[in-house]
N, C-alpha and C positions, 0 to 999 in steps of 0.2 A: 278642259283647261282650268287650272287651279291657280288663283292669285294669292300670294301671301301678304295679306293686308298688313300684318304686324310689321313685317320687313319693309313694306312700301311706306308705312307711316314712320318708321325709324329713319329711313333714308330722307324722307320729306323734313322731319323735324331737325335732324342734323344739318341738312343743306340750309334751312332757314336760319338756324343759329349761327353757323359759320358765315353765311352771307351778310347777316346784319352785323356781326362782329367785325368782319373784314371792312365793310363800309364805314363803320365808326372808327376803325383804326386809321383808314384812309383819310377820313374826315378831320381826325387829330392832327395828321400830318400836314393837310392843308392849312389848318389854323395856325400851326406852329411855323410855318414858312411865310404866313402873311405878315406884312409890316404892321407895326403897332402906330396907333394914331397919336398925335402930338399931345392930346389931352386925356390920354389913358391914365390908369390908376398908377402905373409905374413912374410915369413922369410927375404926376401931381403929388406924390408922396415926397418928392424932394430927394430921392436917391441919388447917390453919387454916380458919376459917369462910368467908373470901373464896375460898380455893382450891376449898373443897367446893361453895360457890355457883357458881363457874365451871365446876366438873366437871359439876354438875346442868344448867346452861344448855346446855353442849355437848352432853350426853347427849340432852336435850329436843330441841335444834335438829337433831341428826342423826335422832331419831325422826321429827320432822316432815318431814325431807328424805326419809326412807324413805317415808312415808305418800304425799308428793307424787310420788315415783317410781311408786308403785303406782297412783295416780290417772291419771298420764300413760300408763301402760300400758294401763289399761283404756279411757281416751279414744282411745288409738291403735287398740285392737281395734275399738271402736264404728266409728271412722272407716274402718278397712278394711271392715267389714260394710256400711256405709251407702254408700260410694263406690265 
């Protein structure tokens, strides 16, 4: 029995990088959907309500994009297993 150690190392490396990246993207999504504290830098800067609302909208949209990217990666993984 012959084991191709180079291929096994490549699979391990790619799996590690993709896993860490996917966890990082999911973490950004969690942070983006979490509410901001009343004493945060946004409210301390004295920004206008419309600017704060736009920032919250952008943050939430970015979080949803992170979740969509995670869902796409999971779907692609299932596709690779099935096909």
